[in-house]
N, C-alpha and C positions, 0 to 999 in steps of 0.2 A: 351330806357328810365333807363333802370339799369345803361346803360355806363355812362348817364348822372350823377349816383346816386340819382336818383328818387323810387319810390319804390310805389305801390299800396296795402291796407291791408284794411279791416273791421271787418263789422262780422253780425252776425244775434241774435236777442236777443229776446227769445218769451215767455209769463208766465202766470200766474193766482195767482188772488185773493179770494179766497174763505172766504168771510165773511158771516157767520151766522144769520147776519140780518135782510137777504135779501132786501136792501132799495128800495125801487118801482122805486127809481128813474134809478137805478141798475151802481152808483158812490157812491166810497169811499173816497166822501166829508169830511174831508178840503183838503187832500190826492192829489196833483196834478198830480204825474207821479205815479201811479196804482190807475189809479182813478177807472179805469172798475171793478163790481163788479161781479165774478162766469160765466166769461166770457176768454175763452184763448183771447189774444191778441198777435200784434204783437209789441214792446216797440219801437227796433230800427233795423231798414235796416240802417246799415252806413258802406258809404267808402268813403276814404280820399285818399289823391294823396300828396306824401311827399316828397321832399329836404331833409335832415336835413345838418344842417350846423356841421360842425368840429370844434372843440377850442382845439383838439389835438397835430396838426403840426406844433403851432406857426405861421399860415399864414392865409391872407383874405380869407373866407368863405363866401359863397352866398347859400341861399337856402328859399324857403317859402312851405307853406302847402294850402291843399284846399278842406274841407268838405260836406258829402253829409248826411244828415237824414232823411229817412220816416218811421213815426209810429204816433205810439199814443204820443210818446215824444216827437216827435218833435214841438205840440203846443204852451207847456212851453218852448221852446226853439227855438222859433223865435224872430226876433229883428223888432222893428217900424221902419218903412219904408225901407224895405229890403224884406224880402219875401215872403211877398203878394203881392208885385211888381214885385215879380220875375218871379212866376208860381200862376194860379188859387188854391186856396185850399181850393173852397168850395165843391170837390167833396166828403167831409165827413165832419160828425162832430165829426170823433175822431181822424184819421188816416187824420195828414198833412204832408209838406214838410220843413224845415227849412237849413240854407246854416251856420251854426255855425260859421266857421271857413274861411277864404281866406287871407292868409298874405305871404308876402314878408320877411324876416330875413337876416341879413348881419353878420360879425362876424369879429370882427378887435382886432387886438392882439396886446399884450405891455407885454414889461418884458419877464419873461421866464415864464415853465413851464404850456403853456396854458393858462393865467390869460387872458384877455382881455375885448370887449366889444361888447355887439352885444344891433343890433335893432330890433325891430319887428312892423313891417306896413303895419297896416290894419284891421282885423274882426279877434278878437282872444280873447280863455276864461279868466274869469280871474283868476288874483291868488291869488281872497279873498277867505279862506275857506280851509275845509279839504278836503268835499267830492265835486263831479263832474259830469258833465251829460253824460259824456263817461262811460257808462257799468262795461265794462271789467273795468276801473281803480277804482271802487269801491267793500267793501267787503261784502255788503248785496244789495238784490237788493231792499231798498226801501229806502227813503232816509229822512232825518233829517229833521224837521223843520225851522230847523235855516237856510239848503241849499237850500231848495225848498222856503221859505218867506221871508226870511233876508238878504241874499244874492244879487251880480246879477251874471247872467250865464256869462254874451260874452259881450266885450267893441270893438267899434270901434275909432282907434287914433292910437299911437303908445308907444311903452313901450322898454326901457333899461335896461339892462341889465350888472352888471360887477364883479370879480369876486376881493376882495378889498386885501382879506388874503387866505388859504388854507383853512379858516373854518368857511370866514364869505362872503357876497355875498349879493350886495343890488339892488332893484329895481327902475325905475323910469319912469313914462311918463304922455303924456296926453289923457284922452278921454273924446269923448259925454257922460258919463253919466251912466246910467244902461240899460241893452240891448236896447240902440238908436243907428240907424243908420244913421238917416237923417233927424229924427227931431227933430225942435228947435236944431239946431247946435249952438246955443249961448251956450248951456250948457256943458261946457267945465270943468271936473273935470280931479283933479290930484287921479293919482293910482300908490301909490308905496310902499316901505315896506325893511324888510333886513330879513334876512336868517341867521342862526348859526348852524354848523353841530361841535359835537365834534371830538376831535382829532380821538379816537376810530372807530367813525360813530355810534353810538348805537344813538344818542342823536343828534334831531334837534327840533331849534324852529323857526317861521316863524311868523312876524308881519308885518302888510299887513293896510292900508287906503286908502278909496278914497274920496275924497270931494268935493263937486262945485257945481253949479246949477242943477235941474230936474224939469221934468216936474209937476208941483203940477196939486192939482184937488182941486177943478172946474176949467176948463182951461182958465176960464177969470181973472183966479189969474198968473202978467207976471212970477213967479218962484219963485220957493220953493228952499231952502239951507238945503244940507245934507250933513252929514258926520255919517262915519263908519268905525269902526275896527274890525281887526281877527287876532287871536293870536292862534296859533297852536305849539304845544307840543305833541312829537313821543318820545318814547324808548323803548329800547328792552332790555326787564327789563333781559331774560336770553335768549337763541336762540331760545327756542320755544313761551315764553309767549311779547305782543306785548304791549304797554299803549298808548293811545293816548288822546291828551284834549283839546278843543276848547273853546273859550270864544269867542263873537262875544259882539258889542255892537251897536247900530247903532240911532242918531237924527235929523228929522227932521225940520224946523220950516217952516212957512206956507201955510200947505200943504192942511189945507182944511178952507173953509168959517171965521171958527169960532178963523182963526189964534191960535191957540192951537199948542205948541210944542209938536210931537209926538215921544217915544220911543219904540225898542225895542230892544230885550238882550235874553243871554239864556249861557248856558252853557250842554258842549255834553262830554262823556265821553266814551271810544273804549275798551274794550280787547280783542282781539285775543288769539289763544293759538292754535298752528304749532302742529298737530298731525303728517305730514306727509311731506313731501314735494310736494303733490297734495291735502293735506285735511287739513283746517283749520274748528274750532270752534270760533265763534265770541257771543259776547255780546257789547248793546249798550244803553245807557242811557242818556236822553235826561231833559232841562226843557227848555221850551222858552216860552219869556213873548208878547205879544203884548197889551202893553200900554195900548194902546186908540183905540185899537178895530180895524187898517187902513190896517193890512199887512195880516190876514190869513182870506178868507172870504170860507162860504159854502154853496153852494147855491145863491148867492149873498147877507149874510149876516153874520154880522160881530158885534163883541163885546170886548170891552176888555177882557183878559182873561189869564189866565196861560195855555199855552199845555206840558203835559209830553208824554213821549213814552220811550219802552223799547221792543228792540229788543233783540233774540235773533236765530240766525243764523248760515247755514253751510255753506261752501266755494271751492266744490271738484269739482280740475280737473282728470274730469274721464278721457279724453285725453289730449292729445297736444294741440288738439286744441276746443275742449270741457270743456265747464264748467258748473257746478249742483246748483243753490243756493237754497235750501227751508233756510223758514224761519217762526218763532211764532211773530206776534208783538201784543203790548198791550197801547194801548192809551187811555188816557182818559184828565180830564180839568178841568179848574172849574175859574166859571167869579159870581159875587157877583150879577149881573143881571138876571141870570135866562137862561142866553142861554145858547142853548145845539149846539155840533157842527156837531155831527155826525149823516151820516144815516139818511142822508134829513132832522137835526135837532130835532130830536126827544131821542138824550141818549150824555151822556157825557161822556160814555166807552166805550170800545170794546174790541175783541182780534180775530183778523185775522190770518188765515194762508196762505201763499203764499209763489212761489216757479218759479224758470224761470233755462231757459237754454241762453246761451251763445256759436252762434259757429262760432271761427276765422276763417276767411280764406287771 
């Protein structure tokens, strides 16, 4: 496989969330990832096989990738019409199996300097947003509400990428909506955007959008139209300080029987300080608004609300293959209905302490 250009990689992630309010359900709702309270868990056993395409030699290149995940994060990464149909996932309430990616990829060169067009076909992670499902690619252990409730995780379809200049690249493709593999194949969406990188490489800006039909609730409605965009700006203030700003906005028509127009939107900010090559400290602040109470659920309950969270954490690469990520997270919310989202719907604010270890292999 090595001679053919394939590699096999992965990691094991395990952590614990200390919730001092001791919810009787044992859940840290409305969090999805990091949902289990006061119990050590296996978040991700992750394995992938990949043949990466090459854009450097000004020639055609072929590749692909297939991913497998087991753990308490898997239920939130499954696609409708896919994972439940492949493996019996009823062996545990919390530990499931997911296949978040399997796709083929091709690169076709044109011009000079490695420019060309790449085409990805299959099942793949979204280009929307800043945070991602794959744990090693995030600074923090926990996730923002924006990522958990406001964005898709995966898509099925195709997407192309082309370098227009040395600073600008564009993405464009068609997918079957949000986290959907085979259900309602008529839900075709456009997925695309533009990426910019400065000449010195210190700043990047990504603007991506997804729009089209999605499955509506209740199922008696034929279709629902949803559009969302995500803007992400990254900047290296100095060699040690790094700043990230993100803004998401989504609107959906005919999502409920009341024919109301649903909206959700928010803003995230991240500030990372690099103490050394292997140690960094970071802060995240987020505001996320679920304007009609259709996105954020806790124990099956929801209401229009504004959600806030502030997280301070450390990302420490203890060894080449071991990363330790402790953090302290404060969540609070406001709803004029009196709705309380945290700890079995008994609190409108809380502080939790969490930490995990990632072992790469």
